[in-house]
N, C-alpha and C positions, 0 to 999 in steps of 0.2 A: 493232625491228619497224617496218614501214612506217606512214605516217600513215593513219588510218582513211578508208575510202571513204564516199561518200554514196550510199545506195541508196534509190531512190524506190519506194514501194509503190504498185502499181496496183490499184485496186479498182473500176474501171469495169465496166459491164455487158456491153460488147462489146469485141472486139479493136481495132476502129477507134477507139473512144473512148480506149482506152489508148494506141494508137499516136499519136494526136493529142497527148496529154499528154507522151509521150516526146519528140516533136519540139519542143513548146513549151518544155520545161524542160531540154532536152538539155545546155546549157552549164553548168547548175547541178549536174549529177549525174554519177556515175561508173558506175552500174549500176542495174538495176531488179529489182523482185520482182513477178512476175505472180501475183496472188491469184486462182487459178482458182475458188475457192469463191465469189467475188463475181460471176463471169460468169453470163450467162443460160445456161440448160441446153443449148441448141443450140450456143452459142458454145464451151462446154467441150470439145466434140468436136473443135475445130479448133485447139487451143492449140499443137499441134506446129509449126505454121508461124510462130508469133509471133517466135521468136528471129531468123529470117531477115528479118523486117520492120524490125528496128532495128539499131543499131550498137553498143549497149552490152551488156555481159554481163548475162544474165538468170537470176534464181532462179525455179525452178518451185515454187510453194507451193499446197497444197490444204488449208487449215486447217480442222480440225474445230471444231464449235461449242463443245465442252468446253474448247478451247484459245483461245477468243475469236474463232473464225472463223465462217463461214456454212455450212459443208458438213454436211449432216445425212443423207446418203445411205447411210451404213454403210461398213464397211471393204472389202467386196467391190467395191462401185461405185467407191470411191476408188482402190483398187489398180488397177482397170482403166483409170482415168483417168491414173494415173501411168505405167502401161505404154504407153498410147497416146501420151502426150506425149514419152516417151523413145525410142520405137521409130524404126527406119529412120534411124539416125545418119548425118549428112552428113559426108563426109571433111573438109569445111571446118568446123572446130569452132565458128567464130563463128556458124554457122547452127543450132547446137544449144544447148540450155540449158547454161549454164556451171555452175549449181549446182541441186541439188534439196534441198528441206527435208523431212526425215522426222522425225517426233516420236520421242522416246527409246524409246517403247514400240511403235513400228511397225517390224517386222522381216520383210521379204519377201526372202529370199536372192536369188531370181532377178532381182528389180528392182534390188537393191543391186549385184549382180554386173554387171548390164547398165550401170548408171550408171558404175561404176568402169572397165569396159571401154571405154566411149565417152568417157572423160575428163571425166565430169560429177562435180564435187566434191559430196560429201554433207554437208549441214548436219544435224547431229543435235540437235534442239531440245527444250527443256523450258519450258513456260509455266505460271506460277502466277498466276491472275487475281485471287486474293483474299489470298494470304499471301506474305510475303517469303521468299526463299531465302537461307539463311545459309552453308551449307557449299558455297560456289560452286566453289572450286578442286577439292575432292574429287569433287564431282559431275561436273565437266567431265572430269576424268581418267577416271572410270568410263564416261562416255558415249562415249569414243573406243574402241569395241570392236575395230576393226581397226588403229587407229593413224593412219588417214587422215581420219577424220571431223573436221568443224569443229563443236565443241560450241557450242550457243547456249542461253543462259539469259535469260529475260525474266520479270520478276515485278512485282507491284504492291506497292510498299513501303507500310508503315503510317506511317513517319516518316523523317526525314532520317538517323536512325541506321542504318536499313536500307540507305540509299543509301551512307553512309559505309563500311559493311562491304563493299559491292560494290567500291568504289574500293580499299579496303585489300587485298582478295584479288586484284583484277584487276591491280594494279600489279606483282604478283609473277609473273604468268603471261606468260612470254616464250618458252616452249618451243614453242608451236604456235599456229596461227590459232584464234581463238575469237570469239564475239559475246556481249557482255554488255549488258544494258539494264534499267534500272528504269523502269517505266511510270508514267503519271499525272503530275500537276503536281509532286509531290514528287521524281519521278525525272528531271526536266528536265535537271539538271546532268550526268547520265550520258550524255545524248545530245550535249550541246555539248562535254563534256570526255571524249569517247570515247578520246582518246589516252592519258588517265590510267589507263584500264583495259586498254590494249593491244588494244582491240576491233578486229576486222577492218573493221567498218563501223558506221555509224549510219543509222537509218531516217528517211525524211521522207515526207510525203504532199502531193500537189498541193492547192492551196487549193480547187479545184473539188470534191474528194472528202473534204475535212476532216471533214465531218459523220459520215462512216462510221467515223472513227477517234476520235470524241469520247471522252474518258476515258482513252484509251491514252497520249496525250501527244505524238503526232507533231507535229513542226514542219514548216512548208512549205519547199520547196527554195530559194526566193528569200530568205526571212528568215534561214535558217541561213548563207547566203553573204553577203548584203548587210548584215545587222545584226550577226551574230555572227562573220563572217569565219572560218568554221570551218576552212578549209584552212590558215589561218595559225597556228592554235593548236598549241602544242607543250607539252612538259612544262616548258619554261622560261617559259611565258606567265604574267604576273602576273594574279592573280585578284581581282576585285571583284564586288560584287553588291548586290541589294536583297532584303530579307526582310520578310514581312508575311503576313497571312492574311485573306481567302482569296486575295488577290493574283491575281485573275482576269485583269486586263489592266494593263500598265504600259508607258509610253513611255520610261522611264528607260534601258533597255538601248540603245535607238536613239540617245539623246542622248550617253551616255557612250562607247559603242563608236565612234560617229562621231568623237568627240574623239580617241580613241586612234589611229584611222586617220589623222586629219589630222596628228597629231604623230609618226606613224611609230613608235608605241609597241607593244611586244609585250605586249598586255594585253587582257583580255576581262571584260565585266560581264554577269552572268546573274542571273535571278530564283531565289530560294531560298525556296520556300513552306514555312512551318511555323507551327503554332499556338502553339509555345513558342519564345520567343527564345533561351532557354538551349540548346535543341537546335541552333538555327542556329549559335550561337557555338561550340559544340563541334565541329560540322561544319567551320566555317571555320578554326578553330584547327588541326585535324588536316589540312586540305587546303591550308593556307598562304595563305588569303585575306588581302589587305592592307587592305581597307576595305569597309564596307557602308553602304548607304542603309537607313534603318529607317522603315517605314511602319506604317499601321494594322494591328493594335492594339498594337504593341510600343514606341511612342515613350516611354512612361513606364516600362514594366516593364524596359526595357533598362538603366535607370539603376542597378539593383542589381548589374549585372555590369561596371560601368565602373571601371577603375583610376584614371582621372582625368576630370574634367569641366571643359570650358571655362566661362568666366564666364557666358556667355549661357545655357548649359544649367542652371547653378545658379539663375539668376534666373528663367528660364522654367519649369523643372521638367519639361522634355521634351527628347528628343534624337532627331534624325533622321539623324545621320551618326556613324559610329564608324570609327576608324583604329587599326590594330594597331601599337603602338609599345612596344619594350622588353618584349615578352612580356605586354603588357596592352592593353586597349582604352581609347582616349581618345575621349570623346564631345563632339560639337559640335551646334549647331543652325543650319542654313542656311535653315530655313523662314522665320525672321523676316526675314532680309535679302532672300530671294526674294520674300516677300509685299510687303514695303515697296516694292521696286523696281517690281513689277508693279502695285501699287495706285496709286503716284504716276503711272505712265504712264496708267492708266485714268482717273484724276481729271483729267489734262490741265491741271495748274496750279491746279485748284480746291482750296482749303484745307478741311481738316476739323477744324481746331482749334476746340474748343468746340462742335462740331456733335454731335448725338446719333446714335450708331451702334449698330445691333443686331448682335450676334454670335450666330449660331445654332450651338449645340454648346459643349461644355466639355472636349473631349479634348485630345490632344497637339497637334494643329494649332491648335486654338483658343487654347491657351496661348501659342504663338508669336505669333499674330495679335493677341491682347489686349495682349501686351507691346509690339508695334509701335504699336498705336493709343494706348497710354498715352504713348509717346514723342512721338507726333504731336499730343498734346493733345486728343484726342477725348473726348467723354462717352459712355460705353459702358454698355449693358445686355446681360447675358449670358442667353440663353434656352436652357434645356436640359430634356430630359424628366426626368432625375434632378435634382431641385432641389438636393440637397446638394452635388453637384459644381459647380453654377453658383455656389452661395454661397461655396464655398472659393475659387474663381478670382476672383470679383468682389471679395470682401473683401480679397484680396491687393493690389488696385490702387485700392480705394476706389470701385468701380463698382457699378452697380445689377444686380439679377438678377430673373429671373422664370421660372416653370415654363413649358416649351414645351407648350402645349395650346390648344385653340380659345378658351378663356377669356382668353388673353393678348393678344387682338387689339388692344385699346385701348393697352396698353403698347407693343406692337410698332409700332403706328402712330406713337406718340410718338417712337420712336427709329429711324424709317425713312428718314432722309435718306440713309443708306448701310446696306445690309443685307449682312453678310458671312456666307455659308453655309459652315461648316467641317466638317460631318459627311460621312459616306460615302453618305448617303441621296441617291438619284438616280444613283449610279454604275452604269454599264452598264444604265440603265433605258430602257425603250421605252414608247411609248404616252402617253396623256394623264395629267395630274396626278391623284394620289390620295394617300391617307394612307400608302402604302407607299413611294412614290418622290419625294414632295415634302414636305420637312420643315415647310413653312408653307402647306400646301394650303388652310387655312382663311382665309388672309389675302388680301384683295382689293387688288391694286395700283391706285394712283390714276394712275400714269404719271409722277410726278416723282421716284420713288425711284431710287437707284443700287443695283444688285445685283451683288455679286462672289461667285461660286460657285467654291470651290476645286476642285471636281470638273472633270475635263477629258475624261472618257470616259463618255458621249458629249460632243461639243463643245457641244451645247445640251441642257441637262438640262430635265426637265419644269417646274421652277420658273423657269428662265431663259426658257423659251418663254412661259409665262404672263406674266411680267414684260415681256418684249419686246412681246407683243401689246397690252399695256396702254400702251405708249409709253415704258417705262423703258429706260435705258441699262444694258446687262448685260455681264459679262465672265466667262469661265470661268477655270479654274486653270492653263491650259497655260503661260502666261508665268511664273507663279509656279514651276511645275515646272522650267522651263528655267533660270530665274535661280538657284534654289536648287541645281540640278544643276551649274551652272557653279562655284559655290562649293565643292561637294563635289569636283568634278574637281580643283580646286587643292589641296584638303586631301589627296586621294588621291595625286596625282602631283607636286605642287610646281610645276606649270605652269599658266598662265592658259589657259582654254578658248578665249576669244575673241581 
């Protein structure tokens, strides 16, 4: 079957707004879907002219609210809109809709016959917004009533296991055109790896309209091309990725995929969200992934599934990189080397040997960071909300510990020459500091502290902003991310990134 097409879904309120977006993103897409249910009511009456306004093939869709759309006018009104949009076919087929999307339970013979007569291909769709669909191949076969329809199944998975089933069934479907998609964050892989399900197309949404598709999992047309190099992906493409939860945003795909492109490697790196690392590993083993980055909260739980651990993983007690070798996973830790390189650059030659350093948090990232600080000769106090975790980590290296709470201010002040913030608190945070987005909201910076926050999204976290306003030198975690990713890249591919 041919490589999947990129179809941009248009949910603007007017035809002119949608036309502008088609022109803006034209080079990134192969076709468009006009979502009539998102148009203003007066605009819906004029959709017949839209295909002639653009150069790409266009799908006519009027999605009902029960299927995740906006149309609430009833079947009679929707039938009239379909009829109006398909009427008066132009001899030049490029000026007609190329496809029309009818739900599996929508059967109006006269409209269906008109579509077939005018050369408009019928997509017969089924949407499940709350439950996965398991019998995919059987359902697609049943949906092809005349043998000409293109069956489409889109569902909201509950886990990566549901997505794996989509791939397992889709890879066997080579007899006819079809569209398969798992929605939401867990279904992201089905969009990027559409070639593995033999899907006719994958859907994207322009960034300007992304809020309308929140929760569905659409990617924007620029990212799917420039970050994931979608058109270069084939069934022979090597697979790598990152797993974590909730994994809302990550810059790792940009770093790794840029490296593959520079080295002319047929490889892609994608996010795989799952609350269970065991589920991710099962997905990756069945899909043939070669390596994974491991992030919060799986850096410690992944240890139980490793066939072999590198020496630094054994010492640190946390793993952020796994590579598939000889039918087993081998674990590494590149957080330590990435942090050390980024920290030394931040310090600019200033030594921290015998200086008192505060580490905020006691999770997987903190374990790698404390390991480095021990090697650098710093005196460390570990501050954590759950004191028992701080105690275990501190005693391993002969360091001090303290419960992270407003009462620890005096101790934090004692160890404040360098403060390293290792938790996810502040990630994707907006607004002023508070106890939800600033792990040390109760601490007043004097201005002579150094603050290293491993969070990189946003680039300035609430605690960084407070520290900077007080006159402190601050650093976010992007350089650490970059440097540890370079090490991962070499472990994955055997080649240097830089």
